[in-house]
C-alpha atoms as one frame of an Amber mdcrd trajectory, in Angstrom:
protein
  88.523  14.359  -0.978  84.805  15.005  -0.757  82.188  13.319  -2.934  78.841
  14.943  -3.522  76.077  12.581  -4.492  73.077  14.263  -6.063  70.166  11.881
  -6.486  67.573  12.716  -9.104  64.180  11.153  -9.424  63.531   8.474 -10.459
  66.773   6.821  -9.373  67.195   5.065 -12.720  67.426   7.620 -15.518  66.031
   7.342 -19.045  63.278   4.834 -18.355  62.619   4.052 -22.013  62.611   0.255
 -22.073  59.554  -1.938 -21.626  58.027  -2.642 -18.234  58.468  -6.124 -16.820
  54.660  -6.435 -16.800  51.865  -4.227 -18.078  48.368  -3.263 -16.923  46.981
  -5.456 -19.724  48.912  -8.436 -18.388  47.608  -7.734 -14.896  44.016  -7.575
 -16.145  44.550 -10.818 -18.074  45.732 -12.398 -14.822  42.575 -11.161 -13.075
  40.530 -12.820 -15.813  42.341 -16.134 -15.300  41.600 -16.156 -11.579  37.970
 -15.080 -11.997  38.290 -11.511 -10.754  37.917  -9.692 -14.051  35.109  -7.082
 -14.255  31.814  -8.704 -15.250  30.415  -5.703 -17.104  31.101  -3.683 -20.209
  33.763  -0.990 -19.840  32.055   2.361 -19.108  32.820   5.379 -21.274  34.043
   7.256 -18.223  35.033   6.843 -14.576  34.747   9.313 -11.701  37.437   9.054
  -9.027  35.940   9.887  -5.631  37.961  10.080  -2.400  35.300  11.297   0.014
  33.303   8.703   1.971  30.351  11.034   2.573  30.053  11.863  -1.128  30.161
   8.185  -2.077  27.412   7.454   0.439  25.406  10.411  -0.951  25.604   8.889
  -4.440  24.478   5.484  -3.153  21.573   7.029  -1.244  20.306   9.424  -3.901
  20.972   7.581  -7.164  20.185   4.119  -8.467  23.418   2.227  -8.797  24.667
  -1.272  -9.533  27.660  -2.881  -7.876  30.387  -3.365 -10.453  30.583  -7.155
 -10.186  33.895  -8.895 -10.416  35.655  -5.584  -9.927  36.839  -3.440  -7.051
  34.880  -3.406  -3.796  34.076   0.306  -3.938  33.088   0.651  -7.599  29.525
   1.285  -8.772  27.786   1.796 -12.111  25.241   4.618 -12.407  21.926   3.204
 -13.639  20.663   6.592 -14.827  23.545   6.678 -17.321  22.750   3.125 -18.494
  26.002   2.062 -16.810  28.031   4.294 -19.117  29.541   6.042 -16.080  31.174
   4.390 -13.070  32.267   5.828  -9.745  35.128   4.333  -7.763  35.855   5.275
  -4.156  39.605   5.479  -3.518  41.853   6.268  -0.606  43.766   9.528  -1.061
  47.200   9.537  -2.659  48.831   9.317  -6.082  50.097   5.697  -6.172  46.736
   3.962  -5.728  44.868   6.413  -7.964  47.416   5.954 -10.752  47.378   2.165
 -10.379  43.596   1.969 -10.601  43.615   4.318 -13.578  46.143   2.138 -15.406
  44.012  -0.967 -14.848  40.822   0.757 -15.965  42.528   2.040 -19.112  43.587
  -1.538 -19.865  39.945  -2.545 -19.332  38.866  -0.028 -21.981  38.022   3.225
 -20.173  39.075   6.377 -22.051  37.823   9.245 -19.869  38.467  10.067 -16.205
  37.535  12.884 -13.846  38.985  13.172 -10.360  36.713  14.988  -7.910  37.888
  15.716  -4.403  38.932  18.219  -1.800  41.989  20.451  -1.720  43.647  22.940
   0.576  43.545  26.598  -0.407  46.853  28.462  -0.730  45.259  31.815  -1.596
  43.240  34.035   0.745  40.710  34.811  -1.982  39.723  31.129  -2.208  37.442
  30.095   0.634  35.978  26.914   2.102  33.519  25.351  -0.351  34.802  27.235
  -3.392  35.221  25.283  -6.627  38.539  25.005  -8.474  39.184  23.737 -11.996
  42.735  22.385 -12.232  44.606  23.513 -15.352  48.052  22.195 -14.402  49.703
  20.438 -11.476  53.144  20.820  -9.894  54.780  17.390  -9.832  55.883  17.022
  -6.218  54.937  13.347  -5.986  56.769  10.250  -7.140  54.459   8.599  -9.656
  54.541  11.113 -12.504  58.331  10.970 -12.777  58.110   7.349 -13.882  55.848
   8.342 -16.794  57.084  11.688 -18.104  60.408  13.432 -18.594  61.440  15.915
 -15.876  59.316  19.063 -15.874  57.621  21.244 -13.312  54.045  20.539 -14.373
  51.797  17.866 -15.783  48.620  18.801 -17.604  45.043  17.542 -17.956  43.260
  17.046 -21.251  42.427  20.408 -22.858  39.175  18.944 -24.129  38.210  17.805
 -20.647  38.971  21.185 -19.078  36.903  22.976 -21.720  33.949  20.663 -21.074
  34.240  21.117 -17.294  34.156  24.895 -17.625  31.198  24.693 -20.003  29.309
  22.440 -17.601  29.963  24.794 -14.669  28.393  27.591 -16.711  27.600  30.591
 -14.513  28.604  28.762 -11.316  31.410  30.610  -9.550  34.742  28.830  -9.763
  38.479  29.481  -9.791  40.810  28.081 -12.426  44.563  27.601 -12.226  47.375
  25.445 -10.907  47.650  23.028  -8.001  50.562  21.624  -6.007  50.429  17.822
  -5.819  52.445  16.332  -2.978  52.612  12.840  -1.470  53.578  14.038   2.005
  50.766  16.127   3.539  52.581  16.450   6.856  55.608  17.986   5.115  53.889
  20.920   3.444  56.246  23.571   4.786  55.693  27.276   5.324  58.529  28.192
   2.961  56.965  26.104   0.188  53.544  27.624   0.752  54.974  31.149   0.627
  56.741  30.329  -2.651  53.644  28.858  -4.259  51.493  31.716  -3.055  53.809
  34.124  -4.901  53.577  31.878  -7.956  49.752  32.144  -7.754  49.276  28.423
  -7.196  45.699  27.976  -5.989  45.574  24.680  -4.110  47.425  21.708  -2.673
  46.244  18.085  -2.969  47.591  14.570  -3.520  46.579  13.082  -6.888  46.273
  15.469  -9.847  49.816  15.558 -11.256  50.102  11.761 -11.211  46.762  11.236
 -12.934  47.592  13.819 -15.582  50.920  12.096 -16.246  49.302   8.682 -16.666
  46.674  10.220 -18.921  49.298  11.814 -21.136  51.388   8.637 -21.249  48.404
   6.420 -22.121  46.685   9.002 -24.350  43.360   9.194 -22.498  41.327  12.185
 -21.326  41.734  13.240 -17.693  40.416  16.181 -15.715  40.373  17.231 -12.053
  38.076  19.538 -10.119  38.246  20.337  -6.413  36.341  21.966  -3.625  38.157
  23.620  -0.751  38.047  21.703   2.535  40.854  23.445   4.417  43.076  26.488
   4.134  46.818  27.106   4.398  46.524  30.673   3.116  47.318  32.227   6.504
  50.340  29.913   6.939  48.454  27.758   9.383  46.099  24.838   8.894  42.381
  25.614   9.161  40.399  22.399   8.567  36.768  22.575   7.451  36.195  19.224
   5.759  33.095  18.825   7.938  31.623  22.053   6.548  28.219  21.954   4.861
  29.691  24.144   2.122  32.325  21.522   1.356  29.780  18.705   1.235  27.407
  20.687  -0.986  30.222  21.606  -3.346  31.304  17.971  -3.656  27.766  17.154
  -4.792  28.049  19.889  -7.429  31.349  18.440  -8.641  29.745  15.013  -8.941
  26.980  16.409 -11.149  29.510  18.279 -13.289  31.636  15.146 -13.705  28.575
  13.175 -14.824  27.602  15.821 -17.333  31.103  16.072 -18.787  31.601  12.325
 -19.183  28.203  11.813 -20.815  28.613  14.681 -23.255
């Protein structure tokens, strides 16, 4: 007799009961041990994953270290500390964790700005992409939402991003979020190319899921740093076009969160 074991994700189905501890409890713990943020919660937070962009912000804008908080978090003086920027490592788990904690702190708006790989030949290095939905090929989102192919950003946030971009050229569509960048296979890329998926990256679907679960506004905008469109990897993260486009995304994120 043969037994076929089909494992879904997450392993434990119907996760409807309460968590053993919450982001609010974690933040309360940080307060008890003296590591709670020593500033008023900003109205919005920009998630930044690029070291060069973070250094650009520090060099070209007046900022204040977010005391009592995370080591790579700054408040933007020109916004009267209403906007914060946090530098994160790439990947869904850390981004989602930080987002949960910041929501518990009182933040209601988030924009993720970063780089992505192009899946379509028409989208080139340095091009801008507004993410309208994300394929959930990472682990985090499945612990927040019921099974589905996509997770979605805030409609309000997407509308504001497009308005802020104005006449700037950009593409708009879906992304493929995956936790395993070294397992992006040719067969998957071919499938997503046919489905008109624009990009591949590592955070969007998880952040959208957390945003939907916690009822906060989340958006994501990318610039292209590498291409898979020809079924091979062409890296250009060092490109001046990529760096310039990241600076544009930063300005857009600021504008959207302030307005």
